[in-house]
PDB file of N, CA, C, O and CB in Angstrom:
ATOM      1  N   MET A   1     -22.612 226.918 236.881  1.00  0.00           N
ATOM      2  CA  MET A   1     -22.435 226.364 238.034  1.00  0.00           C
ATOM      3  C   MET A   1     -22.474 225.014 238.278  1.00  0.00           C
ATOM      4  O   MET A   1     -23.186 224.236 237.642  1.00  0.00           O
ATOM      5  CB  MET A   1     -23.141 226.830 238.709  1.00  0.00           C
ATOM      6  N   LYS A   2     -21.810 224.735 239.086  1.00  0.00           N
ATOM      7  CA  LYS A   2     -21.303 223.445 239.536  1.00  0.00           C
ATOM      8  C   LYS A   2     -22.389 222.931 240.759  1.00  0.00           C
ATOM      9  O   LYS A   2     -22.906 223.483 241.730  1.00  0.00           O
ATOM     10  CB  LYS A   2     -19.644 223.635 240.099  1.00  0.00           C
ATOM     11  N   VAL A   3     -22.452 221.204 240.000  1.00  0.00           N
ATOM     12  CA  VAL A   3     -23.459 220.415 241.050  1.00  0.00           C
ATOM     13  C   VAL A   3     -23.107 219.415 241.430  1.00  0.00           C
ATOM     14  O   VAL A   3     -22.612 218.729 240.536  1.00  0.00           O
ATOM     15  CB  VAL A   3     -24.658 220.070 240.693  1.00  0.00           C
ATOM     16  N   ALA A   4     -23.124 218.931 242.468  1.00  0.00           N
ATOM     17  CA  ALA A   4     -22.755 217.681 242.680  1.00  0.00           C
ATOM     18  C   ALA A   4     -23.923 217.019 243.191  1.00  0.00           C
ATOM     19  O   ALA A   4     -24.499 217.588 244.118  1.00  0.00           O
ATOM     20  CB  ALA A   4     -21.623 217.583 243.517  1.00  0.00           C
ATOM     21  N   MET A   5     -24.346 216.025 242.808  1.00  0.00           N
ATOM     22  CA  MET A   5     -25.533 214.871 243.480  1.00  0.00           C
ATOM     23  C   MET A   5     -25.088 213.675 243.914  1.00  0.00           C
ATOM     24  O   MET A   5     -24.655 212.811 243.151  1.00  0.00           O
ATOM     25  CB  MET A   5     -26.624 214.389 242.502  1.00  0.00           C
ATOM     26  N   ILE A   6     -25.190 213.523 245.496  1.00  0.00           N
ATOM     27  CA  ILE A   6     -24.855 211.963 245.977  1.00  0.00           C
ATOM     28  C   ILE A   6     -25.841 211.063 245.936  1.00  0.00           C
ATOM     29  O   ILE A   6     -26.898 211.621 246.231  1.00  0.00           O
ATOM     30  CB  ILE A   6     -24.421 211.832 247.344  1.00  0.00           C
ATOM     31  N   VAL A   7     -25.970 210.025 245.726  1.00  0.00           N
ATOM     32  CA  VAL A   7     -27.123 209.209 245.470  1.00  0.00           C
ATOM     33  C   VAL A   7     -26.441 207.919 246.569  1.00  0.00           C
ATOM     34  O   VAL A   7     -25.244 207.664 246.703  1.00  0.00           O
ATOM     35  CB  VAL A   7     -27.432 208.806 243.540  1.00  0.00           C
ATOM     36  N   CYS A   8     -27.604 207.242 247.264  1.00  0.00           N
ATOM     37  CA  CYS A   8     -26.823 206.352 248.503  1.00  0.00           C
ATOM     38  C   CYS A   8     -28.330 205.734 248.738  1.00  0.00           C
ATOM     39  O   CYS A   8     -28.874 205.549 249.827  1.00  0.00           O
ATOM     40  CB  CYS A   8     -25.889 207.375 250.142  1.00  0.00           C
ATOM     41  N   GLN A   9     -28.823 205.483 247.523  1.00  0.00           N
ATOM     42  CA  GLN A   9     -30.362 204.513 247.855  1.00  0.00           C
ATOM     43  C   GLN A   9     -30.219 203.405 246.438  1.00  0.00           C
ATOM     44  O   GLN A   9     -29.681 203.475 245.333  1.00  0.00           O
ATOM     45  CB  GLN A   9     -32.329 205.805 247.735  1.00  0.00           C
ATOM     46  N   GLU A  10     -31.168 202.211 247.318  1.00  0.00           N
ATOM     47  CA  GLU A  10     -31.071 201.036 246.158  1.00  0.00           C
ATOM     48  C   GLU A  10     -32.495 201.381 245.540  1.00  0.00           C
ATOM     49  O   GLU A  10     -32.862 200.335 245.006  1.00  0.00           O
ATOM     50  CB  GLU A  10     -30.901 199.185 246.788  1.00  0.00           C
ATOM     51  N   SER A  11     -33.260 202.144 245.401  1.00  0.00           N
ATOM     52  CA  SER A  11     -34.745 202.099 244.811  1.00  0.00           C
ATOM     53  C   SER A  11     -34.368 202.699 243.121  1.00  0.00           C
ATOM     54  O   SER A  11     -33.839 203.724 242.691  1.00  0.00           O
ATOM     55  CB  SER A  11     -36.042 203.342 245.900  1.00  0.00           C
ATOM     56  N   PRO A  12     -35.014 201.335 242.417  1.00  0.00           N
ATOM     57  CA  PRO A  12     -34.445 202.551 240.847  1.00  0.00           C
ATOM     58  C   PRO A  12     -34.989 203.312 240.674  1.00  0.00           C
ATOM     59  O   PRO A  12     -34.482 204.207 239.997  1.00  0.00           O
ATOM     60  CB  PRO A  12     -34.400 202.275 239.410  1.00  0.00           C
ATOM     61  N   GLU A  13     -36.551 203.494 241.222  1.00  0.00           N
ATOM     62  CA  GLU A  13     -36.735 204.564 241.033  1.00  0.00           C
ATOM     63  C   GLU A  13     -35.949 205.825 241.489  1.00  0.00           C
ATOM     64  O   GLU A  13     -35.691 206.685 240.646  1.00  0.00           O
ATOM     65  CB  GLU A  13     -37.686 204.527 241.305  1.00  0.00           C
ATOM     66  N   VAL A  14     -35.554 205.978 242.782  1.00  0.00           N
ATOM     67  CA  VAL A  14     -34.793 206.944 243.118  1.00  0.00           C
ATOM     68  C   VAL A  14     -33.735 207.879 242.325  1.00  0.00           C
ATOM     69  O   VAL A  14     -33.619 209.102 242.233  1.00  0.00           O
ATOM     70  CB  VAL A  14     -34.303 206.428 243.920  1.00  0.00           C
ATOM     71  N   ILE A  15     -32.708 206.330 241.566  1.00  0.00           N
ATOM     72  CA  ILE A  15     -31.565 206.444 240.791  1.00  0.00           C
ATOM     73  C   ILE A  15     -31.984 207.455 239.832  1.00  0.00           C
ATOM     74  O   ILE A  15     -31.536 208.589 239.661  1.00  0.00           O
ATOM     75  CB  ILE A  15     -31.080 205.133 240.169  1.00  0.00           C
ATOM     76  N   TRP A  16     -33.356 206.557 238.964  1.00  0.00           N
ATOM     77  CA  TRP A  16     -33.596 207.071 237.948  1.00  0.00           C
ATOM     78  C   TRP A  16     -33.825 208.482 237.568  1.00  0.00           C
ATOM     79  O   TRP A  16     -33.538 209.098 236.542  1.00  0.00           O
ATOM     80  CB  TRP A  16     -34.330 206.518 237.705  1.00  0.00           C
ATOM     81  N   ASN A  17     -34.517 208.891 238.849  1.00  0.00           N
ATOM     82  CA  ASN A  17     -34.811 210.098 238.919  1.00  0.00           C
ATOM     83  C   ASN A  17     -33.761 211.388 238.781  1.00  0.00           C
ATOM     84  O   ASN A  17     -33.820 212.412 238.100  1.00  0.00           O
ATOM     85  CB  ASN A  17     -35.396 210.066 239.993  1.00  0.00           C
ATOM     86  N   ALA A  18     -32.567 210.777 239.930  1.00  0.00           N
ATOM     87  CA  ALA A  18     -31.555 211.493 240.023  1.00  0.00           C
ATOM     88  C   ALA A  18     -30.454 211.344 238.352  1.00  0.00           C
ATOM     89  O   ALA A  18     -29.677 212.240 238.022  1.00  0.00           O
ATOM     90  CB  ALA A  18     -30.886 210.937 241.526  1.00  0.00           C
ATOM     91  N   PHE A  19     -30.612 210.310 237.700  1.00  0.00           N
ATOM     92  CA  PHE A  19     -29.794 210.090 236.318  1.00  0.00           C
ATOM     93  C   PHE A  19     -31.177 211.474 235.481  1.00  0.00           C
ATOM     94  O   PHE A  19     -30.782 212.322 234.681  1.00  0.00           O
ATOM     95  CB  PHE A  19     -29.803 207.703 235.504  1.00  0.00           C
ATOM     96  N   ARG A  20     -32.298 211.399 235.802  1.00  0.00           N
ATOM     97  CA  ARG A  20     -33.252 212.200 234.826  1.00  0.00           C
ATOM     98  C   ARG A  20     -33.112 213.859 234.810  1.00  0.00           C
ATOM     99  O   ARG A  20     -33.434 214.581 233.867  1.00  0.00           O
ATOM    100  CB  ARG A  20     -34.805 211.847 235.268  1.00  0.00           C
ATOM    101  N   LEU A  21     -32.456 214.364 236.307  1.00  0.00           N
ATOM    102  CA  LEU A  21     -32.306 215.814 236.757  1.00  0.00           C
ATOM    103  C   LEU A  21     -30.555 215.971 236.456  1.00  0.00           C
ATOM    104  O   LEU A  21     -29.842 216.953 236.245  1.00  0.00           O
ATOM    105  CB  LEU A  21     -32.872 216.067 238.643  1.00  0.00           C
ATOM    106  N   ALA A  22     -30.369 214.974 236.520  1.00  0.00           N
ATOM    107  CA  ALA A  22     -28.392 215.486 235.987  1.00  0.00           C
ATOM    108  C   ALA A  22     -28.575 215.885 234.641  1.00  0.00           C
ATOM    109  O   ALA A  22     -28.062 216.930 234.243  1.00  0.00           O
ATOM    110  CB  ALA A  22     -26.892 213.954 235.899  1.00  0.00           C
ATOM    111  N   ASN A  23     -29.520 214.878 233.603  1.00  0.00           N
ATOM    112  CA  ASN A  23     -29.390 215.153 231.959  1.00  0.00           C
ATOM    113  C   ASN A  23     -29.938 216.192 231.901  1.00  0.00           C
ATOM    114  O   ASN A  23     -29.406 216.951 231.091  1.00  0.00           O
ATOM    115  CB  ASN A  23     -30.006 214.218 230.889  1.00  0.00           C
ATOM    116  N   MET A  24     -31.235 216.796 232.673  1.00  0.00           N
ATOM    117  CA  MET A  24     -31.778 217.873 232.204  1.00  0.00           C
ATOM    118  C   MET A  24     -30.392 219.190 232.751  1.00  0.00           C
ATOM    119  O   MET A  24     -30.121 219.989 231.855  1.00  0.00           O
ATOM    120  CB  MET A  24     -33.538 217.979 232.929  1.00  0.00           C
ATOM    121  N   MET A  25     -30.011 219.281 233.402  1.00  0.00           N
ATOM    122  CA  MET A  25     -29.386 220.081 233.966  1.00  0.00           C
ATOM    123  C   MET A  25     -27.549 220.241 233.162  1.00  0.00           C
ATOM    124  O   MET A  25     -26.631 221.057 233.250  1.00  0.00           O
ATOM    125  CB  MET A  25     -29.596 219.551 235.518  1.00  0.00           C
ATOM    126  N   LEU A  26     -27.773 219.046 232.479  1.00  0.00           N
ATOM    127  CA  LEU A  26     -26.449 219.180 231.526  1.00  0.00           C
ATOM    128  C   LEU A  26     -27.359 219.357 230.020  1.00  0.00           C
ATOM    129  O   LEU A  26     -26.961 218.882 228.957  1.00  0.00           O
ATOM    130  CB  LEU A  26     -25.185 217.494 231.590  1.00  0.00           C
ATOM    131  N   GLU A  27     -28.215 219.876 230.124  1.00  0.00           N
ATOM    132  CA  GLU A  27     -28.635 220.648 228.648  1.00  0.00           C
ATOM    133  C   GLU A  27     -28.671 221.843 228.972  1.00  0.00           C
ATOM    134  O   GLU A  27     -28.861 222.551 227.983  1.00  0.00           O
ATOM    135  CB  GLU A  27     -30.027 220.329 227.909  1.00  0.00           C
ATOM    136  N   GLY A  28     -28.575 222.417 229.931  1.00  0.00           N
ATOM    137  CA  GLY A  28     -28.644 223.681 230.546  1.00  0.00           C
ATOM    138  C   GLY A  28     -27.369 224.214 230.692  1.00  0.00           C
ATOM    139  O   GLY A  28     -27.453 225.310 231.248  1.00  0.00           O
ATOM    140  N   MET A  29     -26.476 223.974 230.488  1.00  0.00           N
ATOM    141  CA  MET A  29     -24.802 223.792 230.382  1.00  0.00           C
ATOM    142  C   MET A  29     -24.682 223.644 231.613  1.00  0.00           C
ATOM    143  O   MET A  29     -24.024 224.654 231.863  1.00  0.00           O
ATOM    144  CB  MET A  29     -23.776 224.978 229.788  1.00  0.00           C
ATOM    145  N   GLU A  30     -24.873 222.969 232.901  1.00  0.00           N
ATOM    146  CA  GLU A  30     -24.857 223.011 234.142  1.00  0.00           C
ATOM    147  C   GLU A  30     -23.223 221.749 233.938  1.00  0.00           C
ATOM    148  O   GLU A  30     -22.937 220.913 233.080  1.00  0.00           O
ATOM    149  CB  GLU A  30     -26.639 222.535 235.010  1.00  0.00           C
ATOM    150  N   ASP A  31     -22.468 222.261 235.309  1.00  0.00           N
ATOM    151  CA  ASP A  31     -21.448 220.918 235.307  1.00  0.00           C
ATOM    152  C   ASP A  31     -21.917 219.875 236.722  1.00  0.00           C
ATOM    153  O   ASP A  31     -21.733 220.120 237.914  1.00  0.00           O
ATOM    154  CB  ASP A  31     -19.506 221.560 235.528  1.00  0.00           C
ATOM    155  N   VAL A  32     -22.406 218.967 236.251  1.00  0.00           N
ATOM    156  CA  VAL A  32     -22.885 218.068 236.772  1.00  0.00           C
ATOM    157  C   VAL A  32     -22.149 217.064 236.980  1.00  0.00           C
ATOM    158  O   VAL A  32     -21.742 216.488 235.971  1.00  0.00           O
ATOM    159  CB  VAL A  32     -23.751 217.818 236.289  1.00  0.00           C
ATOM    160  N   SER A  33     -21.708 216.489 238.421  1.00  0.00           N
ATOM    161  CA  SER A  33     -21.556 215.390 238.722  1.00  0.00           C
ATOM    162  C   SER A  33     -22.796 214.432 239.980  1.00  0.00           C
ATOM    163  O   SER A  33     -23.561 214.936 240.802  1.00  0.00           O
ATOM    164  CB  SER A  33     -20.161 215.613 239.091  1.00  0.00           C
ATOM    165  N   ILE A  34     -22.601 213.244 239.726  1.00  0.00           N
ATOM    166  CA  ILE A  34     -23.086 212.459 240.316  1.00  0.00           C
ATOM    167  C   ILE A  34     -22.197 210.939 240.665  1.00  0.00           C
ATOM    168  O   ILE A  34     -21.740 209.996 240.019  1.00  0.00           O
ATOM    169  CB  ILE A  34     -24.205 212.432 239.626  1.00  0.00           C
ATOM    170  N   PHE A  35     -22.298 211.425 242.256  1.00  0.00           N
ATOM    171  CA  PHE A  35     -21.026 210.341 243.248  1.00  0.00           C
ATOM    172  C   PHE A  35     -22.294 209.255 243.806  1.00  0.00           C
ATOM    173  O   PHE A  35     -23.155 209.581 244.624  1.00  0.00           O
ATOM    174  CB  PHE A  35     -19.895 211.460 245.116  1.00  0.00           C
ATOM    175  N   LEU A  36     -22.191 208.088 243.243  1.00  0.00           N
ATOM    176  CA  LEU A  36     -22.782 206.554 243.737  1.00  0.00           C
ATOM    177  C   LEU A  36     -22.818 206.177 244.885  1.00  0.00           C
ATOM    178  O   LEU A  36     -22.396 205.022 244.843  1.00  0.00           O
ATOM    179  CB  LEU A  36     -22.181 205.502 243.299  1.00  0.00           C
ATOM    180  N   ASN A  37     -23.089 206.459 246.020  1.00  0.00           N
ATOM    181  CA  ASN A  37     -22.537 205.435 247.506  1.00  0.00           C
ATOM    182  C   ASN A  37     -23.820 204.373 247.503  1.00  0.00           C
ATOM    183  O   ASN A  37     -24.871 204.227 246.880  1.00  0.00           O
ATOM    184  CB  ASN A  37     -22.452 206.536 249.460  1.00  0.00           C
ATOM    185  N   GLY A  38     -22.978 203.622 248.742  1.00  0.00           N
ATOM    186  CA  GLY A  38     -23.617 202.195 248.468  1.00  0.00           C
ATOM    187  C   GLY A  38     -23.869 201.477 247.779  1.00  0.00           C
ATOM    188  O   GLY A  38     -23.094 200.925 246.997  1.00  0.00           O
ATOM    189  N   PRO A  39     -25.797 201.179 247.968  1.00  0.00           N
ATOM    190  CA  PRO A  39     -26.285 200.199 247.289  1.00  0.00           C
ATOM    191  C   PRO A  39     -26.280 200.897 245.764  1.00  0.00           C
ATOM    192  O   PRO A  39     -26.473 200.142 244.811  1.00  0.00           O
ATOM    193  CB  PRO A  39     -27.711 199.700 247.923  1.00  0.00           C
ATOM    194  N   SER A  40     -26.044 202.451 245.495  1.00  0.00           N
ATOM    195  CA  SER A  40     -26.627 202.692 244.218  1.00  0.00           C
ATOM    196  C   SER A  40     -25.211 202.680 243.574  1.00  0.00           C
ATOM    197  O   SER A  40     -25.021 203.658 242.850  1.00  0.00           O
ATOM    198  CB  SER A  40     -27.625 204.108 244.035  1.00  0.00           C
ATOM    199  N   VAL A  41     -24.494 202.079 243.635  1.00  0.00           N
ATOM    200  CA  VAL A  41     -22.831 201.801 243.364  1.00  0.00           C
ATOM    201  C   VAL A  41     -23.572 200.581 242.218  1.00  0.00           C
ATOM    202  O   VAL A  41     -23.305 200.698 241.022  1.00  0.00           O
ATOM    203  CB  VAL A  41     -21.479 201.076 245.134  1.00  0.00           C
ATOM    204  N   CYS A  42     -24.402 199.558 242.641  1.00  0.00           N
ATOM    205  CA  CYS A  42     -24.838 199.134 241.721  1.00  0.00           C
ATOM    206  C   CYS A  42     -26.041 199.263 240.881  1.00  0.00           C
ATOM    207  O   CYS A  42     -26.406 198.200 240.380  1.00  0.00           O
ATOM    208  CB  CYS A  42     -24.712 198.390 241.982  1.00  0.00           C
ATOM    209  N   TYR A  43     -26.708 200.245 240.620  1.00  0.00           N
ATOM    210  CA  TYR A  43     -27.407 200.604 239.298  1.00  0.00           C
ATOM    211  C   TYR A  43     -27.719 199.917 238.097  1.00  0.00           C
ATOM    212  O   TYR A  43     -28.699 200.112 237.378  1.00  0.00           O
ATOM    213  CB  TYR A  43     -26.854 201.428 238.852  1.00  0.00           C
ATOM    214  N   GLU A  44     -26.795 199.089 237.938  1.00  0.00           N
ATOM    215  CA  GLU A  44     -26.923 198.215 236.680  1.00  0.00           C
ATOM    216  C   GLU A  44     -27.774 197.426 237.010  1.00  0.00           C
ATOM    217  O   GLU A  44     -28.751 197.555 236.272  1.00  0.00           O
ATOM    218  CB  GLU A  44     -25.789 197.498 236.162  1.00  0.00           C
ATOM    219  N   GLN A  45     -27.932 196.534 237.874  1.00  0.00           N
ATOM    220  CA  GLN A  45     -28.636 195.577 238.331  1.00  0.00           C
ATOM    221  C   GLN A  45     -29.954 195.678 238.703  1.00  0.00           C
ATOM    222  O   GLN A  45     -30.656 194.882 239.327  1.00  0.00           O
ATOM    223  CB  GLN A  45     -28.088 195.177 239.165  1.00  0.00           C
ATOM    224  N   SER A  46     -30.268 197.046 238.116  1.00  0.00           N
ATOM    225  CA  SER A  46     -31.603 197.673 238.673  1.00  0.00           C
ATOM    226  C   SER A  46     -32.626 198.020 237.538  1.00  0.00           C
ATOM    227  O   SER A  46     -33.796 198.401 237.502  1.00  0.00           O
ATOM    228  CB  SER A  46     -31.282 199.057 239.500  1.00  0.00           C
ATOM    229  N   ASP A  47     -31.235 197.585 236.240  1.00  0.00           N
ATOM    230  CA  ASP A  47     -32.053 198.213 234.654  1.00  0.00           C
ATOM    231  C   ASP A  47     -33.286 198.023 234.934  1.00  0.00           C
ATOM    232  O   ASP A  47     -33.568 197.470 235.997  1.00  0.00           O
ATOM    233  CB  ASP A  47     -31.778 197.399 233.059  1.00  0.00           C
ATOM    234  N   SER A  48     -34.162 198.387 234.158  1.00  0.00           N
ATOM    235  CA  SER A  48     -35.835 197.497 233.484  1.00  0.00           C
ATOM    236  C   SER A  48     -36.315 198.667 232.097  1.00  0.00           C
ATOM    237  O   SER A  48     -36.201 199.777 231.576  1.00  0.00           O
ATOM    238  CB  SER A  48     -37.705 197.521 235.240  1.00  0.00           C
ATOM    239  N   GLU A  49     -36.754 197.677 232.092  1.00  0.00           N
ATOM    240  CA  GLU A  49     -37.920 198.712 230.942  1.00  0.00           C
ATOM    241  C   GLU A  49     -38.879 199.941 231.625  1.00  0.00           C
ATOM    242  O   GLU A  49     -39.101 201.041 231.119  1.00  0.00           O
ATOM    243  CB  GLU A  49     -39.301 197.528 230.177  1.00  0.00           C
ATOM    244  N   GLN A  50     -39.281 199.525 232.673  1.00  0.00           N
ATOM    245  CA  GLN A  50     -39.637 200.569 233.427  1.00  0.00           C
ATOM    246  C   GLN A  50     -38.587 202.200 233.957  1.00  0.00           C
ATOM    247  O   GLN A  50     -38.812 203.392 233.749  1.00  0.00           O
ATOM    248  CB  GLN A  50     -40.013 199.708 234.545  1.00  0.00           C
ATOM    249  N   PHE A  51     -37.580 201.571 234.603  1.00  0.00           N
ATOM    250  CA  PHE A  51     -36.301 202.297 234.971  1.00  0.00           C
ATOM    251  C   PHE A  51     -34.977 201.959 233.638  1.00  0.00           C
ATOM    252  O   PHE A  51     -34.094 201.117 233.797  1.00  0.00           O
ATOM    253  CB  PHE A  51     -35.800 201.613 236.714  1.00  0.00           C
ATOM    254  N   PRO A  52     -35.089 202.623 232.671  1.00  0.00           N
ATOM    255  CA  PRO A  52     -33.387 202.788 232.075  1.00  0.00           C
ATOM    256  C   PRO A  52     -32.641 202.819 231.903  1.00  0.00           C
ATOM    257  O   PRO A  52     -32.186 203.153 230.809  1.00  0.00           O
ATOM    258  CB  PRO A  52     -32.818 202.953 231.870  1.00  0.00           C
ATOM    259  N   LEU A  53     -31.520 202.230 233.635  1.00  0.00           N
ATOM    260  CA  LEU A  53     -30.770 203.176 234.025  1.00  0.00           C
ATOM    261  C   LEU A  53     -29.529 203.328 233.620  1.00  0.00           C
ATOM    262  O   LEU A  53     -28.720 204.190 233.961  1.00  0.00           O
ATOM    263  CB  LEU A  53     -30.758 203.172 235.083  1.00  0.00           C
ATOM    264  N   LYS A  54     -29.372 202.186 232.647  1.00  0.00           N
ATOM    265  CA  LYS A  54     -27.999 201.998 231.892  1.00  0.00           C
ATOM    266  C   LYS A  54     -27.891 203.206 230.765  1.00  0.00           C
ATOM    267  O   LYS A  54     -26.859 203.877 230.764  1.00  0.00           O
ATOM    268  CB  LYS A  54     -27.932 200.384 231.094  1.00  0.00           C
ATOM    269  N   GLU A  55     -28.633 203.413 230.081  1.00  0.00           N
ATOM    270  CA  GLU A  55     -29.173 204.014 229.405  1.00  0.00           C
ATOM    271  C   GLU A  55     -29.159 206.106 229.052  1.00  0.00           C
ATOM    272  O   GLU A  55     -28.894 206.874 228.127  1.00  0.00           O
ATOM    273  CB  GLU A  55     -30.188 203.340 229.874  1.00  0.00           C
ATOM    274  N   LEU A  56     -29.660 206.168 230.576  1.00  0.00           N
ATOM    275  CA  LEU A  56     -29.858 207.447 231.211  1.00  0.00           C
ATOM    276  C   LEU A  56     -28.470 207.726 231.481  1.00  0.00           C
ATOM    277  O   LEU A  56     -27.954 208.738 231.005  1.00  0.00           O
ATOM    278  CB  LEU A  56     -30.819 207.477 232.493  1.00  0.00           C
ATOM    279  N   ALA A  57     -27.534 206.575 232.512  1.00  0.00           N
ATOM    280  CA  ALA A  57     -25.761 206.971 232.870  1.00  0.00           C
ATOM    281  C   ALA A  57     -25.308 206.899 231.677  1.00  0.00           C
ATOM    282  O   ALA A  57     -24.238 207.506 231.731  1.00  0.00           O
ATOM    283  CB  ALA A  57     -24.738 205.908 233.897  1.00  0.00           C
ATOM    284  N   LYS A  58     -25.540 206.344 230.100  1.00  0.00           N
ATOM    285  CA  LYS A  58     -24.706 206.631 229.253  1.00  0.00           C
ATOM    286  C   LYS A  58     -24.801 207.679 228.554  1.00  0.00           C
ATOM    287  O   LYS A  58     -23.817 208.156 227.989  1.00  0.00           O
ATOM    288  CB  LYS A  58     -24.583 205.841 228.624  1.00  0.00           C
ATOM    289  N   ILE A  59     -26.408 208.387 228.454  1.00  0.00           N
ATOM    290  CA  ILE A  59     -26.539 209.611 228.114  1.00  0.00           C
ATOM    291  C   ILE A  59     -25.709 210.597 228.517  1.00  0.00           C
ATOM    292  O   ILE A  59     -25.240 211.482 227.802  1.00  0.00           O
ATOM    293  CB  ILE A  59     -27.546 209.906 228.370  1.00  0.00           C
ATOM    294  N   PHE A  60     -25.474 210.376 230.059  1.00  0.00           N
ATOM    295  CA  PHE A  60     -25.255 211.691 230.936  1.00  0.00           C
ATOM    296  C   PHE A  60     -23.329 211.600 231.174  1.00  0.00           C
ATOM    297  O   PHE A  60     -22.536 212.470 231.533  1.00  0.00           O
ATOM    298  CB  PHE A  60     -26.399 211.532 232.792  1.00  0.00           C
ATOM    299  N   THR A  61     -23.135 210.225 230.804  1.00  0.00           N
ATOM    300  CA  THR A  61     -21.330 210.356 230.635  1.00  0.00           C
ATOM    301  C   THR A  61     -21.085 210.753 229.339  1.00  0.00           C
ATOM    302  O   THR A  61     -19.900 211.006 229.120  1.00  0.00           O
ATOM    303  CB  THR A  61     -20.377 208.878 230.841  1.00  0.00           C
ATOM    304  N   LEU A  62     -21.816 210.880 228.449  1.00  0.00           N
ATOM    305  CA  LEU A  62     -21.348 210.843 227.044  1.00  0.00           C
ATOM    306  C   LEU A  62     -21.945 212.737 226.836  1.00  0.00           C
ATOM    307  O   LEU A  62     -21.561 213.454 225.913  1.00  0.00           O
ATOM    308  CB  LEU A  62     -22.316 209.252 225.855  1.00  0.00           C
ATOM    309  N   SER A  63     -22.856 213.153 227.871  1.00  0.00           N
ATOM    310  CA  SER A  63     -22.907 214.662 227.719  1.00  0.00           C
ATOM    311  C   SER A  63     -21.818 215.031 229.017  1.00  0.00           C
ATOM    312  O   SER A  63     -21.829 216.059 229.695  1.00  0.00           O
ATOM    313  CB  SER A  63     -24.699 215.377 227.899  1.00  0.00           C
ATOM    314  N   GLU A  64     -21.198 214.255 229.096  1.00  0.00           N
ATOM    315  CA  GLU A  64     -19.828 214.987 229.782  1.00  0.00           C
ATOM    316  C   GLU A  64     -19.978 215.350 231.184  1.00  0.00           C
ATOM    317  O   GLU A  64     -19.455 216.262 231.825  1.00  0.00           O
ATOM    318  CB  GLU A  64     -19.422 216.385 229.059  1.00  0.00           C
ATOM    319  N   GLY A  65     -20.633 214.630 231.455  1.00  0.00           N
ATOM    320  CA  GLY A  65     -21.487 214.479 233.549  1.00  0.00           C
ATOM    321  C   GLY A  65     -20.074 213.522 233.824  1.00  0.00           C
ATOM    322  O   GLY A  65     -19.537 212.681 233.103  1.00  0.00           O
ATOM    323  N   GLU A  66     -19.753 213.990 235.071  1.00  0.00           N
ATOM    324  CA  GLU A  66     -18.808 213.210 235.313  1.00  0.00           C
ATOM    325  C   GLU A  66     -19.965 211.957 236.781  1.00  0.00           C
ATOM    326  O   GLU A  66     -20.661 212.383 237.702  1.00  0.00           O
ATOM    327  CB  GLU A  66     -17.155 214.417 235.872  1.00  0.00           C
ATOM    328  N   LEU A  67     -19.751 210.752 236.465  1.00  0.00           N
ATOM    329  CA  LEU A  67     -20.137 209.950 237.194  1.00  0.00           C
ATOM    330  C   LEU A  67     -19.372 209.448 238.132  1.00  0.00           C
ATOM    331  O   LEU A  67     -18.866 208.527 237.490  1.00  0.00           O
ATOM    332  CB  LEU A  67     -20.545 209.230 236.631  1.00  0.00           C
ATOM    333  N   LEU A  68     -18.858 209.369 239.316  1.00  0.00           N
ATOM    334  CA  LEU A  68     -18.109 208.403 240.388  1.00  0.00           C
ATOM    335  C   LEU A  68     -18.601 208.055 241.038  1.00  0.00           C
ATOM    336  O   LEU A  68     -19.654 208.565 241.421  1.00  0.00           O
ATOM    337  CB  LEU A  68     -17.269 208.632 241.074  1.00  0.00           C
ATOM    338  N   ALA A  69     -18.084 206.973 241.521  1.00  0.00           N
ATOM    339  CA  ALA A  69     -18.144 205.564 242.851  1.00  0.00           C
ATOM    340  C   ALA A  69     -17.463 205.289 243.186  1.00  0.00           C
ATOM    341  O   ALA A  69     -17.509 204.394 244.031  1.00  0.00           O
ATOM    342  CB  ALA A  69     -18.484 204.374 242.857  1.00  0.00           C
TER     343      ALA A  69
END
């Protein structure tokens, strides 16, 4: 199944949960794309120990997820 997620929030927790869900779906052999819109495009600036966004984004792209902004 093909899944597209659109994220347009600046909250690190929302972006973190989107990447977590997308990575779990990729493990289940789904075809997943994430489209970052508006303030979510700057997700790297919200990276923290509590919300490791850069790490999750790296795992997502290395797992053949499609990240669009």
